[in-house]
N, C-alpha and C positions, 0 to 999 in steps of 0.2 A: 487694370487689367479686363479684359474680358475672356469669362470661362462659357463656355457650349457645355451643355450635359451638366450644368452646376449642381443637379440633385438625386444624379444617379449616386451609386455608392463610391465611386471615386472622385466624381466631381465634387461631391460635397465635402468627403474630407481632405481633398486638394485645397477648397474654398476654406474651411475652416485652418486648415495649417497657414496659407499663406495670409490669411486675415489674422490670427496668433502674431504672425511676423512683422504685423503693422502694413501690410499693403490693402491698399482699396481697389475694389472689383464689383465688376457688374456681372449677374450670373444669366445665361437664357437657358432654357429648357421648355419643352413641348408636352411635357407632362404626360406622354402617352401611355398605353396602356401594356408596353410589352410587360413590366411587371406591376403590382400592385401600386395605382397613381396614389393611396393615401400614404403609402413608405415615402413618396417623392414630396408631397405635401408637407408630412411631418419635418422633413426636411428643410423645407423651404422655410417653415416656421424658425428652426432652429437658426439657418442662417440668417435671417430676419432678426434673431436676437442677438446676433454676433455684429449687426451693420453691415450684412450682406444683401445686396437687392436682387433678387431673380425675377424675370421678366417671363412671363407664359408666353414664350414664341416659338416660331418654326425657324430653324436657320436658313430653309428654304424659300424665306419670305425675303428676296431681294430688295427690294424696295425699302423696307424696315432696316434692315441691314446698311444700305448705303445711306438713309438718314441718320443711323446711329453712329457710324462710323465718321460722319462728316460732322457730327457734334460733338463727339467726346476723343478727345485725343489721348485712346488708346497707345499704351508702348508696348503691351505683350498680350499676347493671348493663348488661353491654354484650350484646345479645340479635343473636346472631349465626347459631342454629340456623337451616336453612332448612326 
């Protein structure tokens, strides 16, 4: 599963719930300063401790998304990036 906005408030809670359910996922977030980035970094550490990797990237990076989607066979996507 791919989750965008993975370390925002909603994204982090969804990621943790899905991981507790046994789902594997990759998170994306651009760690912008819309609100305190240290909160997002703390959530990234929390997610990492539960086996969820969150990449610091922007969903507007079309080349990265194309490479990612061509390599990883995602079956689901939860789009929460604003």
